[in-house]
C-alpha positions in Angstrom: -0.2 -0.3 -0.2 3.3 1.9 0.9 4.5 1.6 -2.3 1.4 2.4 -4.3 1.4 5.9 -2.5 4.6 6.6 -3.4 3.9 5.7 -7.3 1.3 7.9 -7.0 3.1 10.8 -5.5 5.9 10.3 -8.3 3.1 10.0 -10.9 1.8 13.1 -10.4 5.4 15.1 -9.5 6.4 13.8 -13.1 2.7 15.4 -14.4 3.1 18.8 -13.1 6.9 19.0 -14.6 6.9 21.1 -18.1 6.9 19.1 -21.5 10.6 19.4 -22.8 9.7 21.5 -25.6 11.5 23.0 -28.8 11.1 26.4 -27.8 12.8 25.4 -23.9 15.7 23.8 -25.6 16.4 26.6 -27.8 17.5 28.4 -24.6 20.3 27.0 -24.2 23.4 27.5 -25.9 26.5 25.7 -27.3 29.7 25.9 -26.1 31.6 27.6 -28.6 34.9 29.4 -27.6 37.5 29.6 -30.6 41.0 30.7 -29.9 40.4 34.6 -30.3 37.6 34.6 -28.6 38.5 32.2 -25.6 41.7 33.8 -24.9 39.6 37.5 -24.8 37.2 35.8 -22.5 39.9 34.8 -20.3 41.5 38.6 -20.7 38.0 40.4 -19.8 37.4 38.3 -16.3 40.9 39.4 -15.2 40.0 43.0 -16.0 36.7 42.9 -14.2 37.6 41.0 -12.0 40.9 43.3 -11.2 39.0 46.6 -11.4 35.9 45.8 -8.9 33.0 47.9 -8.8 35.3 51.3 -6.6 38.8 49.5 -7.5 38.6 47.1 -4.4 38.0 44.0 -5.5 37.2 41.2 -3.4 40.2 38.9 -2.4 38.7 35.8 -4.4 38.5 38.1 -7.6 42.0 39.3 -7.4 42.8 35.0 -7.4 41.0 34.3 -10.4 42.2 37.6 -12.3 45.8 36.4 -11.5 44.7 33.0 -13.0 42.8 34.2 -15.6 45.2 36.9 -17.1 47.8 34.2 -17.3 45.5 32.0 -19.4 44.5 35.1 -21.5 48.2 35.1 -22.3 48.7 32.0 -23.2 45.5 31.6 -25.3 46.2 34.6 -27.3 49.8 34.1 -28.1 49.0 30.4 -29.2 45.8 31.8 -31.3 48.0 34.3 -33.4 50.4 31.1 -34.2 47.0 29.4 -34.9 46.4 32.0 -37.8 50.0 31.5 -38.8 50.5 27.9 -38.4 48.7 25.9 -36.6 51.3 23.1 -36.3 53.5 26.0 -34.4 51.1 25.6 -31.7 52.7 22.3 -31.0 55.5 21.7 -29.0 57.1 19.9 -31.4 55.9 21.3 -35.1 57.5 18.2 -36.8 55.3 16.1 -35.7 51.7 17.7 -36.4 48.5 15.8 -36.8 45.0 17.8 -37.9 43.3 15.2 -36.4 45.0 15.4 -32.9 44.8 19.0 -33.3 41.5 19.2 -33.8 40.5 17.0 -30.7 43.2 18.8 -28.4 45.5 15.7 -28.4 48.7 17.1 -28.2 51.3 19.0 -25.8 51.4 22.8 -27.1 54.1 25.3 -26.5 54.9 27.3 -23.5 54.4 31.3 -23.5 58.6 31.7 -23.7 58.5 29.6 -27.5 55.0 30.8 -28.4 57.3 34.5 -28.2 60.1 33.1 -30.0 57.9 31.4 -32.7 55.7 34.7 -33.0 59.2 36.6 -32.9 60.9 34.6 -35.3 58.1 32.8 -37.3 55.4 35.0 -37.6 57.5 38.4 -37.2 54.8 40.2 -35.5 54.3 43.9 -34.9 54.9 44.1 -31.2 58.1 44.2 -29.5 57.7 41.4 -26.8 60.7 39.7 -25.7 60.4 35.6 -24.9 61.9 36.3 -21.4 59.6 40.1 -20.7 60.1 40.6 -16.8 56.5 41.4 -16.3 55.1 38.0 -17.9 57.5 35.9 -15.6 56.1 37.5 -12.4 53.1 37.2 -13.2 53.7 33.4 -14.0 55.0 33.4 -10.7 52.2 34.9 -9.3 50.2 32.7 -10.5 51.8 29.4 -10.0 52.2 30.2 -6.5 48.3 30.4 -6.2 47.9 27.3 -8.6 50.2 24.9 -6.5 50.3 26.5 -3.1 49.2 30.0 -2.2 49.6 33.6 -1.5 49.6 36.5 -0.1 50.1 40.3 -0.8 47.6 43.7 -1.0 45.3 44.5 -3.4 47.5 47.5 -5.5 49.9 45.0 -5.5 48.5 42.5 -7.7 46.7 45.4 -9.7 49.8 47.0 -10.0 51.6 43.8 -11.1 48.8 42.9 -13.6 48.6 46.1 -15.4 51.9 45.8 -17.6 50.5 42.4 -18.7 47.2 44.0 -19.9 48.9 47.1 -21.6 51.1 44.2 -23.4 48.4 42.3 -24.4 46.0 45.1 -25.4 48.9 46.4 -27.7 49.3 42.6 -29.1 45.8 42.3 -29.9 45.3 45.6 -32.0 48.4 45.6 -33.6 49.3 41.5 -34.4 45.3 39.8 -33.6 42.4 41.6 -34.8 44.0 42.6 -38.0 44.6 39.1 -39.2 41.5 37.4 -37.8 39.6 36.3 -40.4 37.5 34.1 -38.9 33.2 34.5 -38.4 33.7 35.8 -34.5 35.9 38.8 -36.0 32.8 41.1 -35.0 32.5 39.9 -32.4 35.6 40.2 -31.1 36.0 43.3 -32.3 33.0 44.1 -30.1 34.5 42.4 -26.8 37.7 44.4 -27.0 36.0 47.5 -26.7 34.7 46.3 -23.3 38.0 45.7 -21.8 39.6 48.7 -23.2 37.2 50.9 -20.7 37.2 48.3 -18.1 41.5 48.4 -18.3 40.9 52.3 -18.2 38.9 52.3 -15.3 41.8 50.1 -13.6 44.6 52.4 -14.7 43.3 55.2 -14.1 42.7 54.2 -10.4 46.5 53.4 -9.6 47.7 56.2 -11.7 46.3 58.1 -9.3 47.8 56.4 -6.0 51.0 56.8 -7.9 50.9 60.6 -8.9 49.6 60.8 -5.1 53.4 59.7 -4.1 55.9 61.0 -7.1 56.7 64.1 -5.6 58.4 62.2 -2.6 59.3 59.2 -4.7 61.1 61.6 -6.9 62.4 63.5 -3.7 64.0 59.8 -2.6 65.0 58.6 -6.2 68.6 57.3 -5.1 67.6 55.4 -2.2 64.5 53.7 -3.7 64.2 49.9 -4.9 61.6 48.2 -6.9 58.3 46.1 -4.6 58.7 42.5 -4.7 54.9 43.2 -4.9 53.9 45.7 -7.0 57.3 46.0 -9.2 56.9 49.9 -8.8 60.0 51.5 -7.4 58.1 52.9 -4.4 60.5 51.0 -1.5 62.3 53.9 0.1 65.2 53.2 2.1 65.8 55.5 3.9 66.5 54.4 7.9 63.3 53.8 8.6 61.7 50.5 9.9 60.0 48.2 8.9 61.1 48.7 5.0 57.7 49.1 3.2 56.3 50.0 0.2 54.7 53.3 0.0 52.4 52.0 -3.0 51.3 48.6 -2.5 51.6 48.6 1.4 54.3 45.6 1.5 56.3 45.4 4.4 59.7 44.1 4.6 60.7 43.8 8.6 64.0 45.1 9.2 66.4 46.3 6.6 68.5 43.6 7.3 65.3 40.8 6.5 64.7 43.2 3.5 68.0 42.7 2.1 67.9 39.2 2.5 64.7 39.0 1.0 65.1 41.2 -2.2 68.2 38.4 -2.6 66.2 35.5 -2.6 68.2 33.9 0.1 68.7 34.1 4.1 71.8 33.5 5.9 71.0 29.6 7.4 70.8 28.9 3.0 74.2 30.3 2.6 75.8 29.1 5.2 73.8 25.0 5.1 74.2 25.5 1.2 77.9 27.3 0.8 78.7 29.6 -1.5 79.4 33.3 -1.5 77.5 35.9 0.6 74.9 38.0 -1.9 74.0 40.3 1.2 77.1 42.2 3.1 78.1 44.6 6.0 77.5 48.0 6.0 80.5 50.1 6.5 78.8 52.7 7.7 75.6 51.5 10.6 77.5 48.2 10.9 74.4 46.0 9.7 74.3 42.7 7.4 72.5 44.7 5.1 73.5 45.6 1.6 72.8 44.3 -1.4 73.2 45.0 -5.3 69.7 46.2 -6.9 68.4 48.7 -9.3 67.6 52.0 -7.8 64.8 54.3 -9.3 67.6 56.4 -10.6 70.1 54.1 -11.7 68.8 53.3 -15.1 68.6 49.4 -14.2 72.1 49.3 -13.0 72.7 47.6 -10.3 73.8 49.3 -6.9 75.2 48.2 -3.1 72.9 50.0 -0.9 72.4 49.1 2.6 68.7 48.2 3.0 69.4 49.6 7.1 70.1 53.2 6.0 70.2 53.8 2.6 74.0 54.1 2.2 75.2 53.6 -1.2 79.1 52.0 -1.6 81.6 51.8 -4.6 81.9 47.5 -4.0 83.2 45.0 -1.2 86.0 45.9 0.3 88.7 42.4 -0.3 90.3 42.8 3.0 87.3 43.8 5.4 84.5 42.0 3.4 82.6 45.2 3.6 80.8 47.2 1.9 82.7 50.5 1.2 83.8 53.3 -0.8 87.8 52.4 -1.7 90.9 54.6 -0.6 92.9 52.4 -3.0 91.0 51.6 -6.1 93.4 49.6 -7.6 93.4 47.2 -4.1 89.6 47.8 -3.6 90.7 48.6 -0.6 88.3 51.2 2.1 89.6 53.3 4.5 89.3 51.5 7.5 91.4 48.6 6.4 93.9 51.1 5.3 94.3 53.0 8.2 95.4 49.6 10.1 97.8 48.7 7.7 99.0 51.9 8.4 98.8 52.2 11.8 101.4 49.1 11.6 104.1 51.0 10.7 
Protein backbone atom coordinates (compact mmCIF):
# COMPACT_ATOMS: atom_id res chain seq x y z
CA UNK A 1 0.00 0.00 0.00
CA UNK A 2 2.89 2.37 0.89
CA UNK A 3 4.53 1.57 -2.45
CA UNK A 4 1.33 2.50 -4.31
CA UNK A 5 1.15 5.83 -2.47
CA UNK A 6 4.75 6.59 -3.38
CA UNK A 7 4.05 5.77 -7.03
CA UNK A 8 1.06 8.13 -7.03
CA UNK A 9 3.18 10.96 -5.57
CA UNK A 10 5.93 10.45 -8.17
CA UNK A 11 3.39 10.23 -10.98
CA UNK A 12 1.72 13.47 -9.86
CA UNK A 13 5.10 15.28 -9.64
CA UNK A 14 6.07 14.16 -13.14
CA UNK A 15 2.72 15.30 -14.48
CA UNK A 16 3.33 18.81 -13.08
CA UNK A 17 6.75 19.16 -14.74
CA UNK A 18 6.74 21.11 -18.02
CA UNK A 19 7.40 19.10 -21.13
CA UNK A 20 10.78 19.70 -22.81
CA UNK A 21 9.79 21.51 -25.97
CA UNK A 22 11.86 22.81 -28.87
CA UNK A 23 11.32 26.31 -27.45
CA UNK A 24 12.83 25.32 -24.09
CA UNK A 25 15.76 23.61 -25.78
CA UNK A 26 16.47 26.72 -27.82
CA UNK A 27 17.23 28.74 -24.69
CA UNK A 28 20.34 26.65 -24.04
CA UNK A 29 23.35 28.01 -25.94
CA UNK A 30 26.06 25.77 -27.28
CA UNK A 31 29.52 25.75 -25.70
CA UNK A 32 31.65 27.51 -28.32
CA UNK A 33 34.89 29.39 -27.64
CA UNK A 34 37.11 29.70 -30.73
CA UNK A 35 40.74 30.63 -29.95
CA UNK A 36 40.57 34.44 -30.11
CA UNK A 37 37.23 34.75 -28.31
CA UNK A 38 38.45 32.25 -25.73
CA UNK A 39 41.50 34.41 -24.97
CA UNK A 40 39.43 37.59 -24.90
CA UNK A 41 36.94 35.99 -22.51
CA UNK A 42 39.78 35.19 -20.09
CA UNK A 43 41.08 38.73 -20.53
CA UNK A 44 37.71 40.36 -19.93
CA UNK A 45 37.20 38.28 -16.80
CA UNK A 46 40.62 39.34 -15.51
CA UNK A 47 40.01 43.05 -16.11
CA UNK A 48 36.57 42.94 -14.49
CA UNK A 49 37.88 41.05 -11.46
CA UNK A 50 40.85 43.38 -11.02
CA UNK A 51 38.77 46.54 -11.20
CA UNK A 52 35.91 45.79 -8.86
CA UNK A 53 33.08 48.28 -8.59
CA UNK A 54 35.14 50.88 -6.71
CA UNK A 55 38.71 49.76 -7.34
CA UNK A 56 38.59 47.38 -4.35
CA UNK A 57 37.95 43.85 -5.63
CA UNK A 58 37.34 40.96 -3.24
CA UNK A 59 40.29 38.61 -2.52
CA UNK A 60 38.65 35.80 -4.50
CA UNK A 61 38.27 38.12 -7.49
CA UNK A 62 42.00 38.89 -7.37
CA UNK A 63 42.82 35.20 -7.30
CA UNK A 64 40.84 34.45 -10.45
CA UNK A 65 42.06 37.66 -12.09
CA UNK A 66 45.64 36.36 -11.89
CA UNK A 67 44.69 32.88 -13.10
CA UNK A 68 42.60 34.22 -15.97
CA UNK A 69 45.15 36.83 -17.04
CA UNK A 70 47.83 34.16 -17.32
CA UNK A 71 45.40 31.99 -19.30
CA UNK A 72 44.55 34.96 -21.54
CA UNK A 73 48.20 35.59 -22.38
CA UNK A 74 48.90 31.96 -23.24
CA UNK A 75 45.68 31.54 -25.24
CA UNK A 76 46.07 34.74 -27.26
CA UNK A 77 49.73 34.11 -28.14
CA UNK A 78 48.81 30.64 -29.37
CA UNK A 79 45.75 31.94 -31.20
CA UNK A 80 48.05 34.13 -33.29
CA UNK A 81 50.33 31.17 -33.97
CA UNK A 82 47.26 29.21 -35.05
CA UNK A 83 46.43 31.89 -37.63
CA UNK A 84 49.89 31.53 -39.13
CA UNK A 85 50.32 27.76 -38.89
CA UNK A 86 48.54 25.39 -36.45
CA UNK A 87 51.71 23.31 -36.23
CA UNK A 88 53.48 26.21 -34.50
CA UNK A 89 51.20 25.69 -31.49
CA UNK A 90 52.62 22.20 -30.96
CA UNK A 91 55.67 21.73 -28.76
CA UNK A 92 57.09 19.68 -31.64
CA UNK A 93 55.72 21.14 -34.90
CA UNK A 94 57.34 18.36 -36.95
CA UNK A 95 54.85 15.77 -35.63
CA UNK A 96 51.76 17.94 -36.19
CA UNK A 97 48.58 15.95 -36.87
CA UNK A 98 45.40 17.79 -37.88
CA UNK A 99 42.98 15.27 -36.38
CA UNK A 100 44.77 15.24 -33.03
CA UNK A 101 45.04 19.01 -33.14
CA UNK A 102 41.28 19.44 -33.54
CA UNK A 103 40.69 16.93 -30.75
CA UNK A 104 43.17 18.71 -28.45
CA UNK A 105 45.29 15.57 -28.07
CA UNK A 106 48.78 17.08 -28.12
CA UNK A 107 51.34 18.98 -26.04
CA UNK A 108 51.42 22.67 -26.86
CA UNK A 109 54.39 24.99 -26.54
CA UNK A 110 54.88 27.23 -23.52
CA UNK A 111 54.69 31.03 -23.48
CA UNK A 112 58.44 31.54 -23.98
CA UNK A 113 58.48 29.23 -27.02
CA UNK A 114 55.29 30.83 -28.35
CA UNK A 115 56.85 34.30 -28.16
CA UNK A 116 60.02 33.06 -29.85
CA UNK A 117 57.94 31.66 -32.70
CA UNK A 118 55.80 34.79 -32.92
CA UNK A 119 59.02 36.80 -33.30
CA UNK A 120 60.96 34.47 -35.60
CA UNK A 121 58.30 32.62 -37.63
CA UNK A 122 55.37 35.04 -37.65
CA UNK A 123 57.22 38.35 -37.46
CA UNK A 124 54.73 40.17 -35.23
CA UNK A 125 54.82 43.97 -34.97
CA UNK A 126 54.64 44.07 -31.18
CA UNK A 127 58.09 43.89 -29.59
CA UNK A 128 57.79 41.32 -26.81
CA UNK A 129 60.87 39.65 -25.40
CA UNK A 130 60.29 35.89 -24.92
CA UNK A 131 61.48 36.23 -21.32
CA UNK A 132 59.51 39.37 -20.60
CA UNK A 133 59.95 40.38 -16.94
CA UNK A 134 56.29 41.33 -16.45
CA UNK A 135 55.03 38.07 -17.94
CA UNK A 136 57.49 36.09 -15.79
CA UNK A 137 56.36 37.92 -12.64
CA UNK A 138 52.73 37.14 -13.48
CA UNK A 139 53.60 33.49 -14.14
CA UNK A 140 55.35 33.23 -10.77
CA UNK A 141 52.34 34.66 -8.99
CA UNK A 142 50.01 32.36 -10.89
CA UNK A 143 52.16 29.33 -10.05
CA UNK A 144 52.11 30.17 -6.34
CA UNK A 145 48.32 30.44 -6.44
CA UNK A 146 47.85 27.30 -8.52
CA UNK A 147 50.21 25.03 -6.64
CA UNK A 148 50.51 26.41 -3.14
CA UNK A 149 48.92 29.74 -2.20
CA UNK A 150 49.79 33.41 -2.06
CA UNK A 151 49.34 36.52 0.06
CA UNK A 152 49.60 40.10 -1.15
CA UNK A 153 47.86 43.46 -1.12
CA UNK A 154 45.14 44.43 -3.61
CA UNK A 155 47.10 47.34 -5.05
CA UNK A 156 50.19 45.12 -5.46
CA UNK A 157 48.29 42.64 -7.62
CA UNK A 158 46.66 45.44 -9.62
CA UNK A 159 49.96 47.23 -10.23
CA UNK A 160 51.74 44.00 -11.11
CA UNK A 161 49.12 43.01 -13.70
CA UNK A 162 48.73 46.39 -15.45
CA UNK A 163 51.93 46.05 -17.55
CA UNK A 164 50.76 42.63 -18.76
CA UNK A 165 47.31 43.99 -19.61
CA UNK A 166 48.89 46.87 -21.49
CA UNK A 167 51.16 44.47 -23.38
CA UNK A 168 48.26 42.20 -24.33
CA UNK A 169 46.03 45.06 -25.50
CA UNK A 170 48.79 46.35 -27.78
CA UNK A 171 49.42 42.82 -29.08
CA UNK A 172 45.74 42.24 -29.80
CA UNK A 173 45.31 45.57 -31.60
CA UNK A 174 48.46 45.23 -33.71
CA UNK A 175 48.84 41.50 -34.29
CA UNK A 176 45.59 39.65 -33.61
CA UNK A 177 42.51 41.58 -34.71
CA UNK A 178 43.95 42.72 -38.08
CA UNK A 179 44.63 39.07 -38.98
CA UNK A 180 41.40 37.56 -37.64
CA UNK A 181 39.25 36.48 -40.58
CA UNK A 182 37.04 34.13 -38.58
CA UNK A 183 33.24 34.48 -38.47
CA UNK A 184 33.62 35.76 -34.90
CA UNK A 185 35.95 38.67 -35.84
CA UNK A 186 33.26 41.32 -35.29
CA UNK A 187 32.35 39.84 -31.92
CA UNK A 188 36.03 40.08 -30.95
CA UNK A 189 36.07 43.78 -31.90
CA UNK A 190 33.03 44.48 -29.72
CA UNK A 191 34.47 42.53 -26.80
CA UNK A 192 37.72 44.50 -27.05
CA UNK A 193 35.76 47.75 -26.65
CA UNK A 194 34.46 46.51 -23.29
CA UNK A 195 37.92 45.32 -22.24
CA UNK A 196 39.53 48.68 -23.08
CA UNK A 197 36.92 50.53 -21.03
CA UNK A 198 37.53 48.29 -18.01
CA UNK A 199 41.29 48.60 -18.36
CA UNK A 200 41.15 52.41 -18.43
CA UNK A 201 39.15 52.35 -15.20
CA UNK A 202 41.72 50.10 -13.52
CA UNK A 203 44.75 52.00 -14.84
CA UNK A 204 43.29 55.36 -13.80
CA UNK A 205 42.80 54.07 -10.25
CA UNK A 206 46.40 52.82 -9.90
CA UNK A 207 47.83 55.90 -11.64
CA UNK A 208 45.98 58.06 -9.13
CA UNK A 209 47.66 56.20 -6.26
CA UNK A 210 51.05 56.52 -7.96
CA UNK A 211 50.60 60.21 -8.76
CA UNK A 212 49.87 61.00 -5.12
CA UNK A 213 53.31 59.59 -4.23
CA UNK A 214 55.27 60.87 -7.22
CA UNK A 215 56.75 63.98 -5.60
CA UNK A 216 58.00 62.10 -2.55
CA UNK A 217 59.33 59.18 -4.59
CA UNK A 218 61.14 61.52 -6.95
CA UNK A 219 62.85 63.20 -3.98
CA UNK A 220 64.10 59.84 -2.67
CA UNK A 221 64.85 58.20 -6.05
CA UNK A 222 68.56 57.80 -5.24
CA UNK A 223 67.72 55.24 -2.56
CA UNK A 224 64.42 53.80 -3.72
CA UNK A 225 64.17 50.20 -4.96
CA UNK A 226 61.44 48.31 -6.82
CA UNK A 227 58.90 46.44 -4.69
CA UNK A 228 58.94 42.66 -5.07
CA UNK A 229 55.13 42.61 -4.99
CA UNK A 230 53.89 45.46 -7.18
CA UNK A 231 57.08 45.94 -9.19
CA UNK A 232 57.05 49.74 -8.69
CA UNK A 233 60.01 51.81 -7.49
CA UNK A 234 58.30 52.68 -4.24
CA UNK A 235 60.40 51.09 -1.46
CA UNK A 236 62.31 53.99 0.11
CA UNK A 237 65.41 52.96 2.07
CA UNK A 238 65.43 56.00 4.32
CA UNK A 239 66.46 54.34 7.58
CA UNK A 240 62.92 53.83 8.84
CA UNK A 241 61.68 50.40 9.87
CA UNK A 242 59.89 48.35 8.91
CA UNK A 243 61.04 48.71 5.30
CA UNK A 244 57.77 49.13 3.40
CA UNK A 245 56.45 49.82 -0.11
CA UNK A 246 54.79 53.24 -0.26
CA UNK A 247 52.47 52.19 -3.08
CA UNK A 248 51.14 48.76 -2.16
CA UNK A 249 52.00 48.65 1.54
CA UNK A 250 54.04 45.44 1.54
CA UNK A 251 56.26 45.18 4.62
CA UNK A 252 59.72 43.62 4.55
CA UNK A 253 60.71 43.89 8.21
CA UNK A 254 64.11 45.25 9.27
CA UNK A 255 66.70 46.50 6.82
CA UNK A 256 68.59 43.23 7.15
CA UNK A 257 65.43 41.16 6.64
CA UNK A 258 64.61 43.20 3.56
CA UNK A 259 68.08 42.78 2.05
CA UNK A 260 67.96 39.01 2.42
CA UNK A 261 64.44 38.89 0.95
CA UNK A 262 65.53 40.92 -2.07
CA UNK A 263 68.49 38.58 -2.45
CA UNK A 264 66.07 35.66 -2.62
CA UNK A 265 67.82 33.62 0.03
CA UNK A 266 68.67 33.68 3.74
CA UNK A 267 71.74 33.68 5.96
CA UNK A 268 70.85 30.14 7.05
CA UNK A 269 70.74 28.90 3.43
CA UNK A 270 74.09 30.48 2.61
CA UNK A 271 75.73 28.91 5.68
CA UNK A 272 74.09 25.52 5.03
CA UNK A 273 74.63 25.35 1.26
CA UNK A 274 77.90 27.26 1.08
CA UNK A 275 78.92 29.77 -1.55
CA UNK A 276 79.39 33.52 -1.54
CA UNK A 277 76.96 35.65 0.41
CA UNK A 278 74.95 38.19 -1.63
CA UNK A 279 74.30 40.36 1.46
CA UNK A 280 77.19 42.24 3.06
CA UNK A 281 77.98 44.30 6.14
CA UNK A 282 77.58 48.06 5.87
CA UNK A 283 80.68 50.11 6.73
CA UNK A 284 78.43 52.98 7.85
CA UNK A 285 75.88 51.39 10.20
CA UNK A 286 77.42 47.94 10.68
CA UNK A 287 74.24 46.07 9.74
CA UNK A 288 74.36 43.06 7.43
CA UNK A 289 71.99 44.73 5.01
CA UNK A 290 73.85 45.67 1.81
CA UNK A 291 72.65 44.17 -1.45
CA UNK A 292 73.14 45.11 -5.11
CA UNK A 293 69.90 46.03 -6.90
CA UNK A 294 68.71 48.74 -9.34
CA UNK A 295 67.57 52.07 -7.92
CA UNK A 296 64.92 54.40 -9.31
CA UNK A 297 67.76 56.66 -10.46
CA UNK A 298 70.21 54.03 -11.80
CA UNK A 299 68.52 53.23 -15.13
CA UNK A 300 68.50 49.48 -14.51
CA UNK A 301 72.08 49.21 -13.23
CA UNK A 302 72.71 47.42 -9.93
CA UNK A 303 73.90 49.59 -7.05
CA UNK A 304 75.24 48.38 -3.70
CA UNK A 305 72.87 49.92 -1.17
CA UNK A 306 72.28 49.38 2.53
CA UNK A 307 68.65 48.52 3.18
CA UNK A 308 69.05 49.71 6.77
CA UNK A 309 70.29 53.27 6.26
CA UNK A 310 70.23 53.92 2.49
CA UNK A 311 74.01 54.34 2.08
CA UNK A 312 75.43 53.41 -1.34
CA UNK A 313 78.92 52.06 -1.99
CA UNK A 314 81.47 51.47 -4.73
CA UNK A 315 82.06 47.83 -3.91
CA UNK A 316 83.13 45.22 -1.36
CA UNK A 317 86.46 45.67 0.42
CA UNK A 318 88.68 42.71 -0.35
CA UNK A 319 90.25 42.89 3.11
CA UNK A 320 87.31 43.20 5.52
CA UNK A 321 84.49 42.04 3.19
CA UNK A 322 82.37 45.07 4.02
CA UNK A 323 80.58 47.31 1.54
CA UNK A 324 82.54 50.55 1.27
CA UNK A 325 84.01 53.24 -0.94
CA UNK A 326 87.62 52.44 -1.81
CA UNK A 327 90.55 54.40 -0.42
CA UNK A 328 92.73 52.45 -2.89
CA UNK A 329 90.82 51.55 -6.04
CA UNK A 330 93.37 49.14 -7.45
CA UNK A 331 93.51 47.17 -4.21
CA UNK A 332 89.75 47.58 -3.58
CA UNK A 333 90.60 48.58 -0.02
CA UNK A 334 88.39 50.69 2.25
CA UNK A 335 89.69 53.57 4.37
CA UNK A 336 89.45 51.65 7.66
CA UNK A 337 91.60 48.80 6.34
CA UNK A 338 94.08 51.28 4.87
CA UNK A 339 94.36 53.08 8.23
CA UNK A 340 94.86 49.74 10.02
CA UNK A 341 97.68 48.76 7.69
CA UNK A 342 99.44 52.13 8.05
CA UNK A 343 99.08 51.95 11.85
CA UNK A 344 101.44 48.99 11.85
CA UNK A 345 104.33 51.10 10.60
